[in-house]
C-alpha positions as a Markdown table, in Angstrom:
| # | Residue | x | y | z |
|---|---|---|---|---|
| 1 | Met | 124.1 | 69.9 | 117.1 |
| 2 | Ser | 121.0 | 68.7 | 118.9 |
| 3 | Lys | 117.6 | 69.0 | 117.3 |
| 4 | Glu | 116.4 | 71.2 | 120.2 |
| 5 | Phe | 119.2 | 73.7 | 119.5 |
| 6 | Ile | 118.3 | 73.9 | 115.8 |
| 7 | Phe | 114.7 | 74.3 | 116.6 |
| 8 | Ile | 115.3 | 77.2 | 119.1 |
| 9 | Leu | 117.7 | 78.8 | 116.7 |
| 10 | Ser | 115.2 | 78.7 | 113.8 |
| 11 | Leu | 112.5 | 80.1 | 116.2 |
| 12 | Phe | 114.7 | 83.1 | 117.0 |
| 13 | Leu | 115.5 | 83.7 | 113.3 |
| 14 | Ser | 111.8 | 83.6 | 112.4 |
| 15 | Ile | 110.9 | 86.1 | 115.1 |
| 16 | Gly | 113.7 | 88.4 | 113.9 |
| 17 | Ile | 112.5 | 88.2 | 110.3 |
| 18 | Ser | 108.9 | 89.2 | 111.3 |
| 19 | Ala | 109.9 | 92.1 | 113.6 |
| 20 | Gln | 109.2 | 94.8 | 111.1 |
| 21 | Glu | 107.1 | 97.7 | 112.0 |
| 22 | Phe | 105.6 | 100.6 | 110.1 |
| 23 | Lys | 104.5 | 104.0 | 111.1 |
| 24 | Phe | 101.8 | 106.0 | 109.4 |
| 25 | Glu | 101.8 | 109.8 | 109.0 |
| 26 | Lys | 98.0 | 109.6 | 109.6 |
| 27 | Glu | 96.0 | 106.5 | 110.5 |
| 28 | Ile | 92.7 | 108.3 | 109.8 |
| 29 | Ile | 92.0 | 110.4 | 106.8 |
| 30 | Asn | 89.0 | 112.7 | 107.2 |
| 31 | Tyr | 87.6 | 113.8 | 103.8 |
| 32 | Gly | 85.5 | 116.3 | 105.6 |
| 33 | Lys | 82.5 | 117.5 | 103.6 |
| 34 | Ile | 82.9 | 116.8 | 99.8 |
| 35 | Lys | 80.5 | 117.0 | 96.9 |
| 36 | Lys | 78.9 | 114.0 | 95.4 |
| 37 | Gly | 81.1 | 112.8 | 92.5 |
| 38 | Glu | 84.3 | 114.5 | 93.7 |
| 39 | Asp | 87.6 | 112.8 | 93.6 |
| 40 | Gly | 87.6 | 110.1 | 96.3 |
| 41 | Lys | 91.3 | 109.2 | 96.1 |
| 42 | Arg | 93.4 | 109.6 | 99.2 |
| 43 | Ile | 96.9 | 108.6 | 100.1 |
| 44 | Phe | 98.2 | 107.1 | 103.3 |
| 45 | Glu | 102.0 | 107.6 | 103.7 |
| 46 | Phe | 104.0 | 105.3 | 106.0 |
| 47 | Thr | 107.6 | 104.5 | 106.8 |
| 48 | Asn | 109.2 | 101.1 | 107.5 |
| 49 | Ile | 110.7 | 101.7 | 111.0 |
| 50 | Gly | 111.8 | 98.1 | 111.3 |
| 51 | Lys | 115.2 | 96.5 | 110.6 |
| 52 | Ala | 114.0 | 94.2 | 107.7 |
| 53 | Pro | 112.0 | 94.6 | 104.5 |
| 54 | Leu | 108.3 | 95.1 | 105.0 |
| 55 | Ile | 106.0 | 93.2 | 102.8 |
| 56 | Ile | 102.4 | 94.2 | 102.4 |
| 57 | Glu | 100.7 | 90.9 | 101.6 |
| 58 | Asp | 97.1 | 92.1 | 101.2 |
| 59 | Ile | 94.7 | 94.9 | 102.0 |
| 60 | Lys | 91.0 | 94.4 | 102.7 |
| 61 | Thr | 88.2 | 97.0 | 103.2 |
| 62 | Ser | 84.9 | 96.9 | 105.1 |
| 63 | Cys | 83.1 | 97.5 | 101.8 |
| 64 | Asp | 83.5 | 97.4 | 98.0 |
| 65 | Cys | 83.0 | 101.2 | 97.9 |
| 66 | Ala | 86.7 | 101.7 | 99.0 |
| 67 | Val | 89.4 | 100.3 | 96.7 |
| 68 | Pro | 92.9 | 100.2 | 98.1 |
| 69 | Lys | 96.2 | 99.8 | 96.2 |
| 70 | Lys | 99.2 | 98.4 | 98.0 |
| 71 | Pro | 102.9 | 98.8 | 97.2 |
| 72 | Asp | 104.1 | 96.1 | 94.7 |
| 73 | Gln | 107.6 | 95.8 | 96.1 |
| 74 | Pro | 109.0 | 95.2 | 99.6 |
| 75 | Ile | 109.6 | 98.4 | 101.6 |
| 76 | Met | 113.2 | 98.5 | 102.9 |
| 77 | Pro | 114.1 | 99.7 | 106.4 |
| 78 | Gly | 113.8 | 103.5 | 106.6 |
| 79 | Glu | 111.9 | 103.8 | 103.3 |
| 80 | Lys | 108.6 | 105.6 | 102.8 |
| 81 | Ala | 105.8 | 104.1 | 100.8 |
| 82 | Thr | 102.1 | 104.8 | 100.2 |
| 83 | Ile | 98.8 | 103.1 | 100.2 |
| 84 | Thr | 96.2 | 104.7 | 97.9 |
| 85 | Val | 92.5 | 104.3 | 98.7 |
| 86 | Glu | 89.8 | 105.4 | 96.3 |
| 87 | Tyr | 86.3 | 105.9 | 97.8 |
| 88 | Asp | 83.2 | 105.8 | 95.6 |
| 89 | Thr | 81.7 | 109.3 | 96.0 |
| 90 | Ser | 78.6 | 108.6 | 93.9 |
| 91 | Asn | 76.3 | 108.2 | 97.0 |
| 92 | Ser | 75.6 | 111.0 | 99.4 |
| 93 | Gly | 75.8 | 110.8 | 103.2 |
| 94 | Gly | 78.3 | 110.0 | 105.9 |
| 95 | Phe | 80.8 | 107.2 | 105.7 |
| 96 | Ser | 83.4 | 105.6 | 107.9 |
| 97 | Lys | 85.4 | 102.7 | 106.4 |
| 98 | Glu | 88.1 | 100.5 | 107.8 |
| 99 | Ile | 91.1 | 99.4 | 105.8 |
| 100 | Ile | 92.9 | 96.3 | 107.1 |
| 101 | Ile | 96.5 | 95.8 | 106.0 |
| 102 | Phe | 98.0 | 92.3 | 106.2 |
| 103 | Ser | 101.8 | 92.2 | 106.3 |
| 104 | Asn | 104.9 | 90.6 | 107.7 |
| 105 | Ala | 105.1 | 93.2 | 110.5 |
| 106 | Lys | 105.2 | 92.5 | 114.2 |
| 107 | Glu | 101.5 | 93.5 | 114.2 |
| 108 | Ser | 100.5 | 91.5 | 111.2 |
| 109 | Arg | 97.1 | 93.2 | 110.9 |
| 110 | Lys | 97.1 | 97.0 | 110.9 |
| 111 | Arg | 93.8 | 99.0 | 110.7 |
| 112 | Ile | 93.6 | 102.5 | 109.2 |
| 113 | Lys | 90.4 | 104.4 | 108.4 |
| 114 | Ile | 88.8 | 106.9 | 106.1 |
| 115 | Lys | 85.7 | 109.0 | 106.9 |
| 116 | Gly | 83.8 | 111.9 | 105.7 |
| 117 | Tyr | 80.5 | 113.3 | 104.5 |
| 118 | Ile | 79.3 | 113.5 | 100.9 |
| 119 | Thr | 76.8 | 116.3 | 100.1 |
| 120 | Lys | 74.3 | 116.3 | 97.2 |
């Protein structure tokens, strides 16, 4: 086989491997109005709608006040999984925070959001 054919074949295989996708039940969770010190834990549920295992490599937030927890294992096609976000509710006022998910999906960076208002 020629080197060009092997290169093209490997390119198609790598594209096929990274063609996973995931669909969230909700991409924005609105806490609404909550009291200072209340439970700030919320859960994003999603499904791997791709044809290969989905691997969540990392999750970043726009501040240290929101702590995400990613799935430890790959999510198989058709499986549901969750990402838990715990927001620090010790400060009052409005908030809107972005959570960025890094994965092997077709869209390698996925953005979801939490928002709400903490009363005194």
